[in-house]
C-alpha positions in Angstrom: 65.9 133.1 125.1 68.6 133.0 122.1 72.4 133.4 122.0 74.0 134.8 119.0 76.5 131.9 117.8 79.3 134.1 117.0 79.1 135.0 121.2 79.0 131.7 121.9 82.0 130.5 119.8 84.1 133.3 121.5 83.3 132.6 125.0 83.6 128.8 124.3 87.2 129.4 122.2 88.8 131.4 125.1 87.8 128.3 127.6 89.5 125.9 124.9 92.7 128.2 124.4 92.8 128.6 128.5 92.5 124.7 128.5 95.2 124.3 126.5 93.6 122.8 123.0 95.6 122.9 120.2 92.6 124.4 118.1 90.2 126.1 120.1 87.8 127.7 117.6 88.1 124.6 115.3 87.2 122.5 118.1 84.2 125.2 119.4 82.8 124.9 115.6 82.2 121.4 115.6 80.9 120.8 119.0 78.5 123.8 118.4 77.5 122.2 115.0 76.9 118.9 116.9 74.7 120.6 119.6 72.5 122.1 117.4 72.7 119.5 114.4 73.7 121.5 112.3 75.9 121.7 109.0 78.7 124.6 108.2 76.6 126.5 106.0 74.1 126.3 108.8 76.5 127.7 111.6 77.7 130.1 109.5 74.3 131.5 108.6 72.5 131.1 111.7 71.3 134.4 113.8 70.4 132.9 117.0 71.3 129.6 119.1 68.3 128.3 121.6 69.1 127.8 125.1 68.7 123.8 124.9 71.4 123.7 122.1 73.3 126.7 124.1 73.3 124.5 127.0 74.5 120.8 125.2 77.0 123.1 124.0 78.3 124.7 127.2 78.6 120.9 128.6 80.2 119.7 125.4 83.2 122.6 126.0 83.3 121.9 129.6 84.1 117.7 128.6 86.8 119.3 126.2 88.4 121.5 128.3 89.1 118.3 130.3 90.7 116.6 127.4 88.2 114.3 125.7 88.8 114.5 122.3 86.4 116.6 120.2 86.2 112.7 117.9 84.7 111.1 121.2 82.4 114.1 121.8 80.8 113.7 118.2 81.3 110.0 117.9 82.7 110.6 114.6 86.2 111.6 112.7 86.3 112.1 109.0 89.4 110.5 107.1 90.2 111.6 103.8 86.4 111.0 102.2 85.4 108.7 104.7 83.3 109.1 107.7 84.1 106.8 110.6 82.5 106.1 113.6 84.9 106.5 117.3 84.5 106.2 120.5 86.6 105.0 123.6 88.3 101.8 122.9 90.1 102.9 119.3 92.4 104.8 118.0 91.6 108.4 116.3 92.7 108.7 112.6 95.0 111.4 112.6 95.5 113.7 109.2 99.0 112.3 108.3 97.7 108.9 107.8 95.4 110.2 105.1 99.0 110.1 103.3 99.5 106.3 104.0 96.6 105.6 102.8 97.2 107.1 99.7 100.5 105.4 98.9 98.4 102.0 99.1 95.1 103.2 96.9 97.5 104.8 94.4 99.4 101.5 94.0 96.6 99.4 94.1 95.2 101.6 91.1 98.0 100.1 89.4 97.0 96.6 89.6 94.7 94.2 88.0 90.6 94.7 89.8 90.4 92.2 92.6 94.2 92.8 93.9 94.5 91.8 97.4 94.9 94.6 99.8 95.6 93.8 103.7 95.3 96.2 106.4 97.3 95.2 109.5 97.0 97.2 113.0 93.7 98.6 111.8 92.1 99.9 114.5 88.8 102.0 113.5 89.5 100.7 109.7 90.3 104.1 108.2 92.8 103.2 105.9 90.7 99.5 104.6 87.7 102.3 104.5 89.6 104.6 102.1 90.7 101.7 99.8 87.3 100.6 99.6 85.9 104.0 98.8 88.9 105.3 96.1 90.1 101.8 94.7 86.7 100.1 94.7 87.7 97.1 92.7 90.2 95.9 95.3 89.7 93.1 97.7 90.3 94.0 101.2 91.1 92.3 104.4 91.4 94.3 107.8 93.5 92.6 110.8 92.8 93.7 114.4 94.1 91.7 117.4 92.2 93.9 120.1 88.0 93.1 120.7 87.3 96.5 121.4 88.8 98.0 118.5 87.4 95.6 116.1 83.7 96.1 116.9 84.6 99.5 116.0 86.4 97.9 112.7 83.4 95.9 112.0 80.8 99.0 112.2 83.0 101.4 110.2 83.7 98.4 107.2 80.0 97.1 107.5 78.8 99.0 104.5 81.7 97.9 102.6 83.1 94.7 100.8 86.3 94.7 103.3 87.0 91.4 105.0 87.5 91.8 108.6 89.9 89.2 110.6 89.8 89.3 114.5 93.3 87.8 115.1 97.1 88.6 116.0 98.6 90.1 113.3 101.6 87.6 113.6 99.8 84.4 112.3 96.7 86.0 110.9 96.0 84.8 107.2 97.9 81.9 106.6 95.7 80.7 103.6 96.9 84.2 101.9 101.0 83.6 102.1 102.5 85.3 98.7 98.8 86.6 97.7 98.8 90.6 98.4 99.7 93.0 96.3 99.7 95.8 99.3 100.1 95.4 103.2 99.6 98.6 105.1 99.8 99.2 108.6 99.9 102.3 110.9 101.4 100.3 114.0 101.9 101.5 117.4 105.4 103.2 117.3 105.8 105.3 120.3 108.4 104.4 122.5 107.0 103.8 126.3 109.5 106.4 127.4 107.8 109.1 126.1 104.5 108.4 127.7 104.2 111.2 130.1 105.0 113.9 127.8 101.8 113.1 125.7 99.0 115.3 125.6 96.2 114.3 128.2 94.1 113.3 125.2 96.2 111.2 123.7 97.3 109.8 126.6 94.2 109.2 128.5 91.7 108.2 125.5 93.5 106.6 122.8 94.1 103.5 123.7 97.7 102.2 124.8 97.9 99.2 122.6 97.3 101.4 119.6 100.2 103.7 120.9 102.8 102.1 122.9 105.3 99.6 121.1 108.7 98.3 122.9 112.1 98.4 121.3 112.3 102.1 121.1 108.8 101.8 119.4 110.3 99.3 117.1 108.5 96.2 118.0 105.4 96.1 116.7 106.5 97.7 113.2 109.3 94.5 112.8 106.4 91.9 113.3 104.5 94.1 110.4 107.6 93.7 108.4 107.9 90.1 109.0 103.9 89.4 107.9 104.1 91.8 105.3 107.0 89.7 103.8 104.8 86.6 104.3 102.1 88.1 102.4 102.9 90.0 99.7 103.7 88.4 96.3 106.5 89.4 94.6 106.9 93.0 93.8 104.0 93.7 96.2 104.5 96.9 97.8 104.4 97.7 101.9 103.5 100.9 103.2 104.3 101.5 107.2 104.1 104.8 109.2 106.4 105.4 111.7 107.6 107.7 114.3 109.7 111.2 113.2 113.0 110.0 113.8 112.1 105.9 112.9 112.8 105.9 109.4 116.0 105.1 109.1 115.8 102.1 111.7 113.0 100.7 110.1 114.2 101.2 106.3 117.6 98.9 107.7 114.8 96.4 109.2 113.0 96.0 105.7 116.4 95.5 103.9 117.3 92.7 106.3 113.7 91.5 105.5 113.8 91.4 102.1 112.3 94.8 101.0 113.7 97.0 97.8 113.1 99.8 96.1 112.9 101.7 99.7 111.6 105.1 100.4 111.0 107.4 103.5 108.0 109.5 103.0 107.3 113.2 104.8 103.8 114.3 105.5 102.4 117.6 105.2 104.2 118.9 108.0 107.4 117.9 106.3 108.2 115.4 108.8 109.4 111.6 107.9 106.3 109.8 108.4 105.8 106.5 106.4 107.8 104.2 104.4 107.5 101.9 101.6 109.1 99.0 99.9 108.9 96.1 97.5 109.1 92.3 98.3 112.1 91.5 96.7 111.2 88.0 93.7 113.8 85.4 95.0 115.5 86.8 97.8 117.6 84.6 99.5 116.8 84.8 102.7 113.6 82.9 102.1 
């Protein structure tokens, strides 16, 4: 016995919509492709889905309806042009962070081959993988403190030239001071007070260490700024993702730390999403 794919997708999409999924049809398509080992083109042209695939698909939809992220069910996430392995214990990269990576890539492409890019709070290594893919002449170091996340990081960067360093970023890379052309980070920046208001799939499945920070969400960002100032050569660029309402505070922190040429940048939804700034040569606070 076989089932029509459009019938399966319609029923699954309705189930996910009832469960509160933000993109029920997209989720259903991705999970049916995964269940059947189908490409997007094969799904579009499929006439029927056999019972074994349909049963597997039904199990995946049931899990998704409880809030398990699609990426955990498929084991992968796309980020710019790279496919990443993801699962429990590592933060799932978001589309808005693709612009953060893009700012780092644009900058390093202007530099000499071999220029150093450091990703702090690297998690899955999404930004580092994108830099390796789109600016292959760069030297990339990805720093991650959490042991479980670092396992995913090593897996995702194994086929690249990037170096993985498992360490607290505050003390990492003491032998690279004033050498980096770019320091980039998507650090934890959500205040703990906002935890209960997050969607279940975020609150229950993304690691807390990648989400939450003290001091109204600015604690980790302050560390990133300090480490970036130490690692960057004069004129080097820092790129930091932040929460919707944190831009002014982050820019103030950067100015106090010795960064100039600062700017806050919007994401694809028109919301303030990341800041950039350059290490001021000869800053008198050093």
